[in-house]
N, C-alpha and C positions, 0 to 999 in steps of 0.2 A: 539922238539915238536912245532909244529904250534901254534902261538899266537890265542886264541879264537876270533872270529871275533866280532869288536864293544867294546872288554874289554879294558879300558885303561892300558897303559903300567905303570910300576914304575915312569919312569921321567914324565910322563902326569899327573899321580897323585900328585907327587911332585910340579909340575908347579902350578896345580890347587890349591892346598894347599898354596903355596906361594902367589898365586893372591887373594885367599880369604882373607888371612891375611893383603895383602897391601890395599885392599877394606876396611876391617874392621878399619885399622889404619885411612884411609882417612876420613871414617865417623865420627870417634871419634874427628879427628881434626876439622872436619866442625862443629860439636856440640859444641865442645870448642870455636871455633872462634864465634860462634852465642852467647854463654854464654857470652863471654867477650863484644862483642859490645852491647848486650842487658843491661848487668849489667851497662855500663857506661852511658846508657841513661834512664835506669829504676831503680831508687835507691831503691825502693821497691821490687824489684826481689828477691834479696839474702835473705831478712828477711822473705819474703812470703814462699820462698821455705823451710826454716829451720823450719818456723812455720808449714807448712805442714806435714813434716817428723815427727817433735816432737809430734803434736796432733795426727797423725796416729797411732804412736808407742804408746802413752798413752791410746788411745782408745782400742787397741789390747790386752795392758796389762790389762787393767780393764775387758774386755770381758774373757780373759785367767784367771783372777782371779776368775770371777762369775762362770765358768765353771770348773774349776778346772785344767786349763792348767798350765804347770810349766813356769816360768819364764824364763827359758833358752831356751823356744820354742817360747813364745809369743813376746818377746823382739825382736829377730832377725827377725821373722815374721813381725812385725810392721814396722821396719826399712826398710825391703825391699819393703814392700806395699807402706810405706810413700814415699820412694825414686821413685816408680813407678808413684805414683800420682803427685809428685813434678814434675817429667819429662813431664808428660801431661800437666801440668800447665805452663810450660816453653815453650813448643811447642805452646800453644794457646797465649800465651803472644808475643811470636815472630812474630806469624802470625798477631796478631793485629797491632803489630808496624809496620810491612811491609805494611799492607793496608793502614795505616795512612798516611805513607810517600807517598805512591803512589796515595792516592787520589786527584782527579783535575788535574793529571798530562796528557798531551797528550801521549797515548798509554797505559794508564793504564787499560782500558777495555780489551785491545788485550792481555796485559800480564796477566790479571786473567783469561780469557778464555782458553790460552794455558796451565794454571795449573789445567784444569778440570780433574778430575780423572773417568776413564771409557770409555765407547765406544762413544766418541764425536769425530765429524770431524769438525775441525775448520780451517777456511780460514779468514785470517785478511784483512781488508781494502780491501773488493771487491768494495767499493766506497769512495771516498775521496775528500778533498778540500784542497786548499794551505794554508787554515786557520787551518789545524791539525783536522778538523772533520773527522770522520771515520764511516764506517759501517761495522761490521764485521758479518760472517755467520757461523752457527753452524748447523750441521746435526745430530740429535740424535734421540733417542728412541719416543721423543715427536713429532717430525717432523722437518721443518726448523725453526731455529730461527735467528733473525736479531736483531743484538745488536748495538745501535748507541751511539757515544759519541763525545761529543764537544758542541757547542752553538746549544740550541734547534731550534732556528729559520733556521738554516742551516742543521742540522740533520734531523728534520722531513721531508723535502721534499725529502732528499737523503733515507730514509726509505721508503717512499712511492713508489718511483722510483724502487728501488730494490724489494720491496714486489711485483709490478706488473709485474715486469720482471720474478722473481722466480715463481709466481703463473702460468704463462705460460708453466712452464717445470715440475713442480710438481703435476699439477692436484689438486685432492681434498686433497692431504696432508695438514695437519695443519701448519700454518706459524704464528708463535709469534714475536713479535715486543717489544724491551725494549730498553730504553735510561738510560745510566749510568748517575748518578747525585743525588744530595741531596735534589732537589726540589721536590714538590708535583707531582705525577705520574711517578716519576723516581724511577730507582733501584740504592740504594747505593753501591759503589764498593764493600765494604766488604759483601754483601748479594748476589752479583750477581750471584756466584757459587751455592749458596743454592737455589736461585729463579729457576735457570734451573733446578736443580735435583729434585726440586719438582713437576716439570710439569709432566702431564699424559703421559703414555707411548702408543703411539698412532700406531705406526708402528714397523716392527721387522727389524732386521740387514741387510737382503736380500734387502727389501725395501730401507734401508740407502744407501745401495752401488749402488742401481740404480739410486736414486736421486743425490747421489754425482757425479755419472758418468755423468748425464746428465747437473748438473750444470757447471762442469768442462768444458764439450764440449761447453756449451754458452759461457764461459770465452774465450775459445781458439777462437771463431768465432768472439770475440771483442763485443758480445752483453752485456758485464756487468764489471763493475770493473772499477777502476783507479789504478794508481801506489799508493803504500802504502807511507803516508806522511813521511817525513823525519823528523820527530819531537823527541824529547828526549824521552826515555823510563822512567818508575818510577825508583826513587832512589833505592826502595826495590827489584827491578828486580834482582839484583845481588845475592840476597839471596834466589833465587828459588831453588839451589840446597841443601842449607840449610834446606829449607821447605820440600823437597823430603827425605832428611835423616832423619828428625824427623817423617814423616810419616812411613818410613821403620822400624824404631826403635819401 
């Protein structure tokens, strides 16, 4: 009897199962490595995690007692919920630590933009200087976003130049400008992603595709951009895979 079209064979199902197990094991390994690294640097991490689990369990037991729930049900439920909350707390703690290490280093802004979640089209270092200043471009639902990082006196002229070039191509599409930094009028690295996601949605994905194609063509003609600076990337960049693992879990 012929095999149904599109139906996986027994060997294929077995191989897929093995692959899923391997991927799950890799995720657990990454989380454990992240925990060990964070625990060495953050002495309060473990006590806080234990406190979250204990406190959550205590609250669930109290609520269970008030509502007549049996202890054998409220205690396990409290522990499971406490572990879940502790895991979320751990993920935020790791993220905060990574951004703290990356803050102020050349390439940190590009690294943060590459970790944007959603339909964002990121092009790093469309303009740069030998001093490792750079302007990055993001095309998203808000429109075109230019993000500069480096010394303000060098970044601002770069931004102005790129905005002028971009405006010739995108027409009336909104163009936003941001400079990464901790001075007045700048956006801290840790708040960069949040700042972009809070921008209004001005265009649809079809318009995004058109804009990206035009900007790519402009670069191909030599009308924009410079080679990416060969500067160091953030020390926390190696934890990008760990952050993605935390989000998936």
